[in-house]
C-alpha positions in Angstrom: 0.0 -0.1 0.0 2.7 2.3 1.1 4.7 1.6 -2.6 1.4 2.4 -4.4 1.0 5.6 -2.8 4.8 6.5 -3.3 4.2 5.4 -7.4 1.1 8.2 -7.3 2.8 10.7 -5.7 6.0 10.4 -8.0 3.6 10.4 -10.9 1.6 13.2 -9.8 5.3 15.6 -9.4 6.4 14.2 -12.7 3.0 15.6 -14.2 3.1 18.8 -12.2 6.7 19.5 -13.6 6.5 18.0 -17.2 2.9 19.9 -17.9 4.0 23.3 -17.1 7.4 22.7 -19.4 5.1 21.3 -22.4 2.9 24.2 -22.1 5.6 26.9 -21.9 7.4 24.9 -25.0 4.1 24.7 -26.9 3.3 28.6 -26.3 7.0 29.6 -27.2 6.7 27.6 -30.5 3.4 29.4 -31.5 5.0 32.7 -30.7 7.8 32.1 -32.9 5.5 31.3 -35.6 3.2 34.3 -34.8 6.1 36.6 -34.8 7.3 35.2 -38.4 4.1 35.9 -39.7 4.4 39.5 -38.2 7.7 40.0 -39.6 6.2 38.9 -43.3 3.3 41.4 -42.8 5.7 43.8 -42.1 7.8 43.2 -45.3 4.5 43.2 -47.4 3.0 46.4 -45.8 6.4 48.3 -46.4 6.0 47.0 -50.3 2.5 48.3 -50.5 3.3 51.6 -48.7 6.3 52.1 -51.0 4.3 51.6 -54.3 1.5 53.9 -53.2 4.3 56.7 -52.5 6.0 56.2 -55.4 3.1 57.3 -57.3 2.1 60.1 -54.9 5.6 61.7 -54.9 5.9 61.4 -58.3 3.4 64.3 -58.6 5.6 66.5 -56.5 3.5 66.0 -53.1 5.0 65.8 -50.0 4.3 63.1 -47.6 4.6 63.5 -43.6 6.1 60.3 -42.1 3.3 60.2 -39.6 0.8 59.4 -42.5 3.4 56.8 -43.6 3.2 55.2 -40.1 -0.5 55.3 -39.9 -0.8 53.3 -43.4 1.6 50.6 -42.0 -0.3 50.4 -38.7 -3.5 50.2 -40.7 -2.1 47.4 -42.7 -1.0 45.3 -39.8 -4.0 45.3 -37.7 -4.4 44.4 -34.3 -3.0 40.8 -34.2 0.4 42.0 -35.1 0.3 45.1 -33.2 0.2 43.3 -29.9 3.0 41.4 -30.9 5.2 44.4 -31.1 6.5 46.2 -28.0 4.6 49.4 -26.8 2.3 48.4 -30.0 1.8 51.3 -32.5 4.3 53.5 -30.5 6.8 50.9 -31.0 7.2 51.2 -34.6 10.2 53.5 -35.5 10.7 54.7 -39.0 13.3 57.3 -38.3 15.9 55.7 -40.8 13.1 56.0 -43.6 13.8 58.9 -46.4 10.6 60.2 -48.4 11.7 63.3 -49.6 14.1 62.2 -52.3 13.2 63.1 -55.7 13.9 59.7 -57.0 14.0 57.1 -54.6 11.4 56.1 -51.3 13.5 54.2 -49.0 11.5 52.8 -45.7 13.1 51.4 -42.9 11.0 50.1 -40.0 12.4 48.9 -36.5 10.4 47.3 -33.8 11.0 44.9 -31.1 8.7 42.0 -31.2 7.4 40.1 -27.8 6.4 36.4 -27.3 2.9 36.0 -26.2 4.0 35.3 -22.5 4.5 38.3 -20.4 7.6 37.2 -18.7 9.6 36.9 -21.7 10.8 40.4 -21.6 14.4 39.3 -22.1 13.7 37.4 -25.4 12.4 40.3 -27.2 13.3 39.9 -30.9 14.7 43.4 -32.5 13.2 43.4 -36.3 14.4 45.7 -39.0 12.8 45.7 -42.5 13.7 47.8 -45.4 12.3 48.7 -48.8 13.5 51.0 -51.7 11.5 51.9 -54.5 11.7 54.3 -57.4 9.7 57.4 -57.7 6.9 56.2 -59.9 6.9 52.7 -60.5 4.9 52.2 -63.9 1.7 51.6 -62.5 -1.0 52.4 -65.3 -3.8 53.6 -63.3 -2.5 54.9 -60.0 -3.5 53.9 -56.4 -6.1 56.6 -55.9 -9.7 55.3 -56.5 -11.8 57.3 -59.5 -8.5 59.1 -60.5 -7.0 58.2 -63.8 -3.4 58.7 -64.6 -1.5 59.9 -67.6 2.3 60.0 -68.7 4.3 63.2 -69.9 7.9 64.2 -70.4 9.9 67.2 -69.4 8.8 70.5 -71.3 6.1 68.6 -73.1 2.8 70.2 -74.1 1.1 66.9 -74.6 -0.2 63.9 -72.5 0.0 60.2 -73.0 -2.8 57.7 -71.8 -0.5 54.7 -72.8 2.8 54.2 -71.0 3.8 52.3 -74.1 3.2 55.0 -76.9 6.1 55.4 -79.3 6.1 59.0 -78.7 7.7 58.4 -75.1 8.8 55.0 -75.5 11.5 55.2 -78.2 13.0 52.4 -80.5 16.5 53.1 -81.3 17.7 51.7 -84.6 21.4 51.4 -85.6 22.5 52.7 -89.2 25.7 53.7 -90.7 26.7 57.2 -92.4 26.5 55.5 -95.6 22.8 54.7 -95.3 21.6 57.6 -93.0 21.4 60.3 -96.0 19.0 58.1 -97.8 16.8 57.0 -94.6 13.3 58.5 -93.9 11.5 58.5 -90.5 8.1 57.6 -90.3 6.7 61.0 -91.3 8.8 60.8 -94.4 11.4 63.3 -93.3 15.2 63.3 -93.5 17.4 63.0 -90.5 19.8 65.7 -89.5 22.6 65.7 -87.1 21.9 65.9 -83.4 22.4 69.3 -81.7 23.8 67.7 -78.5 26.1 64.9 -79.5 27.0 66.5 -83.0 27.9 63.4 -84.8 29.9 63.3 -87.8 29.5 61.2 -90.9 33.0 59.6 -90.4 32.0 57.7 -87.4 31.4 54.0 -87.9 27.9 53.6 -86.2 25.0 56.2 -85.7 21.7 55.6 -84.0 18.1 56.9 -85.1 14.6 56.4 -84.2 11.6 55.9 -86.5 9.7 58.8 -84.8 12.8 61.5 -84.7 14.4 63.5 -86.9 18.0 63.5 -86.0 20.8 61.0 -85.8 23.3 60.3 -83.1 26.9 59.2 -82.5 26.2 57.7 -79.2 23.3 55.7 -77.7 23.6 57.6 -74.4 22.8 61.0 -75.8 20.3 62.9 -74.1 18.3 63.1 -77.1 17.6 59.6 -77.1 16.1 59.8 -73.6 12.5 60.5 -72.0 12.0 61.2 -68.6 8.3 60.0 -68.0 6.5 61.0 -65.1 2.6 59.8 -64.0 0.5 62.6 -63.1 -3.3 62.8 -62.6 -5.2 63.5 -65.6 -7.1 66.3 -63.8 -3.5 68.2 -63.3 -2.5 67.7 -67.0 -3.5 71.6 -67.3 -3.3 73.1 -70.8 -1.6 69.8 -72.4 -3.4 68.2 -75.0 -4.0 64.5 -75.7 -1.3 62.8 -77.7 -2.3 62.3 -81.2 -1.6 58.7 -81.3 -2.3 57.2 -77.9 -4.9 59.9 -76.6 -7.8 59.2 -78.9 
């Protein structure tokens, strides 16, 4: 009888020790998985926010870092914020740069915490970055009911199609021997470029079917187009392109 009582007492002690350890291990595993999901959602939120900013900043609008933080908080939601130390106040965007005319750089830092409250020493520091070029090529933009069009510097027309041949140049190689007899799509002759001043002694020249100049280097500024997306409502006095704006 005494031996049976000893065995029961031993099993009770083992259960009392093993069950909390098992529960703690299971809770830790769940915490790790939830934190990994939170990190993935933070990265996804950065990508989404950077894409929106790349269009908005292309219009020349200034954006406050506080509004960027609000956008990220809205994307994450309550479940992820509970895993961030100090919640939304624990999200640090001080390393971000959104005033550059060409690039949007978002840098988020925060500390993730496990589900259990006594694991303060196991907080996981997280830093995620995202770099996006201003205006990343979305055809319709991100603002509902807004139509976007495309313009080039010093142009008096706007384009409805990003692939319009007036702004998406096709560069063709030619030679001094043939350039004199070649014609562009309008039937005009090619003349020397006023920027790179090509000479007919050059081995290779470059022309475009839409242009009327020949160039001695493919990197000539006359062969480049800086295209920006703007809201159609902000096109002002610009008229639609005769090719893609019909």
